[in-house]
C-alpha positions as CSV (number, residue, x, y, z in Angstrom):
1,X,104.1,-40.9,-116.5
2,X,104.4,-43.9,-118.7
3,X,103.4,-47.3,-117.3
4,X,105.4,-50.1,-118.7
5,X,105.7,-53.8,-118.0
6,X,107.3,-55.6,-115.1
7,X,108.9,-58.8,-116.4
8,X,110.6,-61.5,-114.5
9,X,114.4,-61.2,-115.1
10,X,117.5,-63.0,-114.5
11,X,119.8,-59.9,-114.6
12,X,118.7,-56.4,-113.7
13,X,121.2,-55.0,-116.1
14,X,119.6,-56.8,-119.1
15,X,116.0,-55.8,-118.2
16,X,115.0,-52.2,-119.3
17,X,111.9,-52.5,-117.0
18,X,113.9,-53.5,-113.8
19,X,113.0,-50.2,-112.1
20,X,109.4,-51.5,-111.7
21,X,106.3,-49.2,-111.7
22,X,105.9,-46.5,-109.0
23,X,107.9,-48.6,-106.6
24,X,106.1,-51.9,-107.3
25,X,108.5,-54.7,-107.4
26,X,109.4,-56.0,-110.9
27,X,109.9,-59.4,-109.5
28,X,106.3,-60.1,-110.1
29,X,105.1,-62.0,-113.2
30,X,102.7,-59.2,-114.2
31,X,103.1,-57.4,-117.5
32,X,101.9,-53.9,-117.1
33,X,100.6,-52.1,-120.2
34,X,100.2,-48.4,-120.6
35,X,96.8,-47.0,-121.2
36,X,98.0,-45.4,-124.4
37,X,99.3,-48.7,-125.7
38,X,96.0,-50.4,-125.1
39,X,94.1,-47.5,-126.6
40,X,96.2,-47.8,-129.7
41,X,95.9,-51.6,-129.8
42,X,92.1,-51.4,-129.8
43,X,91.8,-48.3,-132.1
44,X,90.7,-46.1,-129.2
45,X,88.4,-48.9,-127.9
46,X,86.5,-48.7,-131.1
47,X,83.0,-50.3,-131.0
48,X,83.9,-52.3,-134.1
49,X,86.5,-54.1,-132.0
50,X,84.0,-55.0,-129.2
51,X,83.8,-58.7,-128.8
52,X,81.9,-59.2,-125.5
53,X,80.5,-57.7,-122.4
54,X,79.8,-59.2,-119.0
55,X,79.4,-58.5,-115.3
56,X,83.0,-57.4,-115.0
57,X,83.3,-55.2,-118.1
58,X,83.6,-54.8,-121.8
59,X,86.0,-56.8,-124.0
60,X,87.7,-55.5,-127.1
61,X,90.0,-57.3,-129.6
62,X,93.3,-55.6,-130.0
63,X,96.8,-56.0,-131.5
64,X,99.7,-55.1,-129.3
65,X,103.1,-53.9,-130.6
66,X,104.6,-57.3,-131.1
67,X,101.7,-58.1,-133.5
68,X,100.0,-60.5,-131.1
69,X,96.2,-60.4,-131.0
70,X,94.8,-60.0,-127.5
71,X,91.5,-59.6,-125.7
72,X,91.4,-56.3,-123.7
73,X,88.9,-56.3,-120.9
74,X,88.0,-52.8,-119.6
75,X,86.7,-53.4,-116.0
76,X,83.5,-51.5,-115.5
77,X,83.4,-51.8,-111.7
78,X,85.7,-50.2,-109.2
79,X,88.0,-52.6,-107.4
80,X,87.9,-52.7,-103.7
81,X,91.7,-52.8,-103.6
82,X,94.3,-50.1,-104.2
83,X,96.8,-50.4,-106.9
84,X,99.3,-52.5,-105.0
85,X,96.7,-54.9,-103.6
86,X,95.0,-55.1,-107.1
87,X,98.3,-56.1,-108.7
88,X,99.0,-58.7,-106.0
89,X,95.7,-60.4,-106.8
90,X,96.4,-60.1,-110.5
91,X,99.8,-61.6,-110.0
92,X,98.2,-64.6,-108.3
93,X,95.8,-65.1,-111.3
94,X,98.7,-64.7,-113.8
95,X,100.5,-67.6,-112.1
96,X,97.5,-69.9,-112.4
97,X,98.1,-71.7,-115.6
98,X,96.3,-74.7,-117.2
99,X,95.5,-75.7,-120.8
100,X,91.8,-75.1,-120.1
101,X,92.1,-71.7,-118.5
102,X,92.4,-68.4,-120.4
103,X,95.9,-67.0,-120.1
104,X,96.1,-63.6,-118.4
105,X,98.9,-61.7,-120.1
106,X,98.9,-58.5,-118.2
107,X,97.0,-55.4,-117.1
108,X,96.8,-51.6,-116.9
109,X,96.5,-49.8,-113.6
110,X,97.0,-46.2,-114.9
111,X,95.0,-43.5,-113.1
112,X,91.5,-44.9,-112.5
113,X,91.8,-47.4,-115.3
114,X,91.7,-51.1,-114.5
115,X,92.2,-53.1,-117.7
116,X,93.1,-56.8,-118.1
117,X,94.8,-58.2,-121.2
118,X,94.1,-61.9,-122.1
119,X,95.1,-64.2,-124.9
120,X,92.7,-63.9,-127.8
121,X,90.7,-67.0,-128.8
122,X,89.5,-67.3,-132.3
123,X,86.2,-69.1,-131.9
124,X,84.7,-66.6,-129.4
125,X,82.6,-67.9,-126.5
126,X,80.6,-71.0,-126.2
127,X,77.3,-69.1,-125.9
128,X,77.9,-67.4,-129.3
129,X,79.5,-70.3,-131.1
130,X,76.9,-72.9,-130.1
131,X,74.0,-71.4,-128.3
132,X,73.7,-68.0,-130.0
133,X,71.3,-67.1,-132.8
134,X,74.3,-67.0,-135.2
135,X,75.9,-70.2,-133.8
136,X,76.9,-73.0,-136.0
137,X,75.8,-76.2,-134.2
138,X,76.7,-78.3,-137.2
139,X,80.4,-77.7,-136.3
140,X,79.8,-79.2,-132.9
141,X,79.9,-82.9,-133.4
142,X,79.7,-85.2,-130.4
143,X,83.5,-85.5,-130.4
144,X,83.8,-81.7,-130.2
145,X,81.1,-81.4,-127.5
146,X,82.4,-84.2,-125.3
147,X,86.0,-82.7,-125.5
148,X,84.6,-79.3,-124.5
149,X,82.7,-80.8,-121.5
150,X,85.9,-82.7,-120.3
151,X,88.2,-79.7,-120.9
152,X,86.0,-77.5,-118.8
153,X,85.8,-80.1,-116.1
154,X,89.6,-80.4,-116.0
155,X,90.0,-76.7,-115.8
156,X,87.6,-76.5,-112.8
157,X,89.2,-79.5,-111.1
158,X,92.5,-77.7,-111.4
159,X,91.1,-74.5,-109.8
160,X,89.3,-76.4,-107.0
161,X,91.9,-79.1,-106.1
162,X,95.3,-78.6,-107.7
163,X,96.5,-75.2,-106.7
164,X,97.8,-74.0,-103.3
165,X,94.9,-71.5,-102.8
166,X,91.8,-73.1,-104.4
167,X,89.6,-70.8,-106.5
168,X,85.8,-70.9,-106.6
169,X,84.9,-69.4,-109.9
170,X,81.4,-68.2,-108.9
171,X,80.3,-67.5,-112.5
172,X,80.6,-70.6,-114.6
173,X,78.4,-70.1,-117.7
174,X,78.6,-70.4,-121.5
175,X,79.8,-66.8,-122.1
176,X,82.8,-67.5,-119.8
177,X,83.9,-70.5,-121.8
178,X,86.1,-69.4,-124.7
179,X,87.1,-71.6,-127.7
180,X,90.4,-71.6,-129.5
181,X,90.9,-72.4,-133.2
182,X,90.4,-76.2,-132.6
183,X,87.4,-75.7,-130.3
184,X,89.4,-76.5,-127.2
185,X,87.6,-74.8,-124.2
186,X,89.2,-72.3,-121.8
187,X,87.6,-70.9,-118.7
188,X,87.7,-67.1,-118.4
189,X,87.3,-64.7,-115.6
190,X,88.6,-67.1,-112.9
191,X,89.8,-65.3,-109.7
192,X,88.3,-62.0,-110.6
193,X,85.3,-62.1,-108.1
194,X,87.7,-61.4,-105.2
195,X,88.5,-58.0,-106.8
196,X,85.0,-56.6,-106.6
197,X,82.1,-56.1,-104.2
198,X,79.9,-59.2,-104.1
199,X,76.8,-57.2,-105.3
200,X,78.3,-56.5,-108.8
201,X,80.0,-59.8,-109.7
202,X,77.1,-61.7,-111.0
203,X,75.0,-59.1,-112.8
204,X,75.0,-61.1,-116.0
205,X,74.4,-64.5,-114.4
206,X,71.1,-63.7,-112.6
207,X,68.3,-64.1,-115.2
208,X,64.8,-62.9,-114.5
209,X,63.5,-65.6,-112.2
210,X,64.9,-68.6,-114.0
211,X,67.4,-71.0,-112.6
212,X,70.2,-69.9,-115.0
213,X,73.5,-71.2,-113.7
214,X,73.2,-70.2,-110.0
215,X,73.0,-73.0,-107.4
216,X,69.9,-72.3,-105.3
217,X,71.8,-72.3,-102.0
218,X,74.2,-69.7,-103.3
219,X,71.5,-67.5,-105.0
220,X,69.3,-67.4,-101.9
221,X,71.6,-67.6,-99.0
222,X,75.1,-66.8,-100.3
223,X,76.4,-70.3,-99.4
224,X,79.4,-70.2,-101.7
225,X,81.4,-73.4,-102.0
226,X,83.0,-75.4,-104.8
227,X,79.7,-77.2,-105.1
228,X,78.1,-74.0,-106.4
229,X,80.5,-74.1,-109.4
230,X,79.7,-77.8,-109.8
231,X,76.0,-77.0,-110.1
232,X,76.7,-74.3,-112.7
233,X,78.9,-76.8,-114.6
234,X,76.0,-79.3,-114.6
235,X,73.7,-76.8,-116.3
236,X,76.4,-76.0,-118.8
237,X,76.8,-79.7,-119.8
238,X,73.0,-79.8,-120.4
239,X,73.4,-76.8,-122.7
240,X,76.2,-78.4,-124.6
241,X,74.4,-81.6,-125.1
242,X,71.0,-80.0,-126.0
243,X,72.2,-77.0,-127.9
244,X,69.7,-74.9,-125.9
245,X,70.5,-72.0,-123.5
246,X,69.3,-72.2,-120.0
247,X,69.6,-68.5,-119.4
248,X,67.8,-66.9,-122.3
249,X,64.2,-68.2,-122.3
250,X,61.8,-70.8,-121.1
251,X,61.3,-73.8,-123.3
252,X,58.0,-74.2,-125.2
253,X,56.3,-76.1,-122.4
254,X,57.2,-73.5,-119.8
255,X,60.0,-75.6,-118.4
256,X,63.6,-74.4,-117.9
257,X,66.3,-76.6,-119.3
258,X,67.2,-78.3,-116.0
259,X,63.6,-79.0,-115.2
260,X,63.0,-80.4,-118.6
261,X,66.0,-82.7,-118.3
262,X,64.8,-84.1,-115.0
263,X,61.3,-84.6,-116.3
264,X,62.7,-86.6,-119.3
265,X,65.0,-88.6,-117.0
266,X,62.0,-89.6,-114.8
267,X,60.1,-90.9,-117.8
268,X,63.1,-92.6,-119.5
269,X,63.2,-90.3,-122.5
270,X,66.6,-88.5,-122.1
271,X,67.3,-88.9,-125.8
272,X,64.8,-86.2,-126.5
273,X,67.1,-83.7,-124.9
274,X,69.9,-84.3,-127.3
275,X,70.5,-81.6,-130.0
276,X,68.9,-82.8,-133.2
277,X,71.6,-81.0,-135.2
278,X,74.5,-82.9,-133.7
279,X,74.3,-85.8,-136.1
280,X,75.3,-89.3,-135.1
281,X,76.5,-89.9,-131.5
282,X,77.2,-92.8,-129.1
283,X,73.9,-93.1,-127.2
284,X,75.2,-94.6,-124.0
285,X,78.0,-92.1,-123.7
286,X,75.8,-89.1,-124.3
287,X,73.2,-90.3,-121.8
288,X,76.1,-90.7,-119.3
289,X,77.0,-87.1,-119.8
290,X,73.4,-86.0,-119.1
291,X,73.2,-88.1,-116.0
292,X,76.5,-86.7,-114.8
293,X,75.0,-83.2,-115.2
294,X,72.0,-84.2,-113.1
295,X,74.3,-85.5,-110.4
296,X,76.0,-82.1,-110.5
297,X,72.8,-80.2,-110.0
298,X,71.2,-82.1,-107.1
299,X,69.4,-79.9,-104.6
300,X,71.6,-81.0,-101.7
301,X,75.0,-79.5,-102.3
302,X,76.8,-82.2,-100.4
303,X,75.5,-84.9,-102.8
304,X,77.1,-83.3,-105.8
305,X,80.4,-85.0,-107.0
306,X,83.7,-83.2,-106.9
307,X,85.2,-82.0,-110.1
308,X,87.8,-84.7,-110.2
309,X,85.0,-87.2,-109.8
310,X,83.2,-85.5,-112.7
311,X,86.2,-85.9,-114.9
312,X,86.2,-89.6,-114.1
313,X,82.5,-89.9,-114.8
314,X,82.9,-88.2,-118.2
315,X,86.2,-89.5,-119.5
316,X,86.0,-93.2,-118.5
317,X,83.4,-95.9,-119.5
318,X,81.8,-95.8,-116.0
319,X,78.3,-97.1,-115.3
320,X,76.7,-94.6,-113.1
321,X,74.9,-95.8,-110.0
322,X,71.6,-94.0,-110.5
323,X,70.2,-95.1,-107.2
324,X,72.3,-92.3,-105.7
325,X,70.8,-89.7,-108.0
326,X,68.3,-87.2,-106.4
327,X,66.2,-84.4,-107.8
328,X,67.8,-81.1,-108.9
329,X,67.4,-77.8,-107.0
330,X,65.7,-74.8,-108.6
331,X,66.0,-71.2,-107.6
332,X,62.3,-70.5,-108.0
333,X,61.2,-73.1,-105.4
334,X,64.2,-73.0,-103.1
335,X,63.4,-71.9,-99.5
336,X,66.5,-73.1,-97.6
337,X,65.2,-76.7,-97.2
338,X,64.9,-79.4,-99.8
339,X,61.5,-81.0,-99.9
340,X,62.6,-84.2,-101.6
341,X,63.1,-86.6,-98.7
342,X,65.8,-88.5,-100.5
343,X,67.8,-85.3,-101.2
344,X,67.5,-84.1,-97.6
345,X,69.2,-87.2,-96.3
346,X,72.6,-85.8,-97.1
347,X,74.0,-87.1,-93.9
348,X,73.7,-90.6,-95.4
349,X,75.1,-89.5,-98.7
350,X,77.9,-91.4,-100.2
351,X,79.5,-88.3,-101.6
352,X,82.6,-87.4,-99.7
353,X,84.2,-84.0,-99.4
354,X,87.5,-85.7,-99.9
355,X,88.3,-86.3,-103.6
356,X,90.5,-89.2,-102.7
357,X,87.6,-91.5,-101.7
358,X,85.7,-93.3,-104.4
359,X,81.9,-92.8,-104.4
360,X,79.3,-95.5,-105.0
361,X,77.7,-93.2,-107.6
362,X,80.0,-94.8,-110.1
363,X,81.4,-98.2,-109.5
364,X,80.8,-100.5,-112.4
365,X,83.0,-100.5,-115.5
366,X,81.1,-100.7,-118.7
367,X,82.3,-103.4,-121.2
368,X,85.1,-102.1,-123.5
369,X,82.7,-101.9,-126.4
370,X,81.7,-98.5,-125.2
371,X,84.0,-96.0,-126.8
372,X,86.0,-93.6,-124.6
373,X,86.6,-90.2,-126.2
374,X,89.9,-88.6,-125.1
375,X,90.1,-84.9,-124.3
376,X,91.3,-82.7,-127.2
């Protein structure tokens, strides 16, 4: 049996796919591909077309029949849902659209195959383009890096606050940030965690005893909230500014990236964290980005800003109130309580769960001489 696409229609008589697939309503926005079509598009999933692999599966570059290049993700884990439930979840993801989210074009649910088809992005993932051994950091000027940070923040703010059923990504990391031809960032794999058992969704995020991207309260106790994404985002900003990966190895002095950043902050030497290959940059602005990242990674989750607050902290010339900043949390020394007395006093924190209330962590406008870089 061939599996074709279910496309929204205005007139059943005009739509050759109006019969749906095995009784599944074609009113959904899902485009369903046949396995043979995707096999042909990727040259039988040829290794030469492999462009990535993560906790959810292997990704291949392919070209579908209309000539469009796509990224074909063959899911490696078995979904907890049946076909109908799986397609319902995929339909939800398909309808979540934002300039900083990777577009899900469709999927294949033929036999035991579960394959997702995404838009193809020319500049690969952030971890390859900037942090990988073959990366080209010279291409990443401060203008490009700041736009990437703000774009990711806007995408996360949309997932957290701007859709009817908020999505906690769970796996924010450099390999899940894809870059288009102009280096605009797009978040991938959002919404997929609900499709699979919890024990397989973060295989590629846990990294041999280092902090990586996982918030300590989530890694140790499974306390999953939006604030876990915000912690991961903070680590990502440090990587973008420094050009160093938090997940691959310890730094020369046996400090992970977040620890090193906090150490430099405490001694007033944050400039040493900035990537030396970046060229000229506006010092005050770059330091504000690093301090924002430290706010995002505070040990007490309730003290972390919301993503809309992060967008404000990055995109506007705000002077951050550093008296509100407390020490980061690390997986290797987290035991369910935060030893730092200032951090444990979360009940007195000025951070509000509501994004509509301003926080005292940023309240003073910097004079207009400080440049404001607009998102790309």
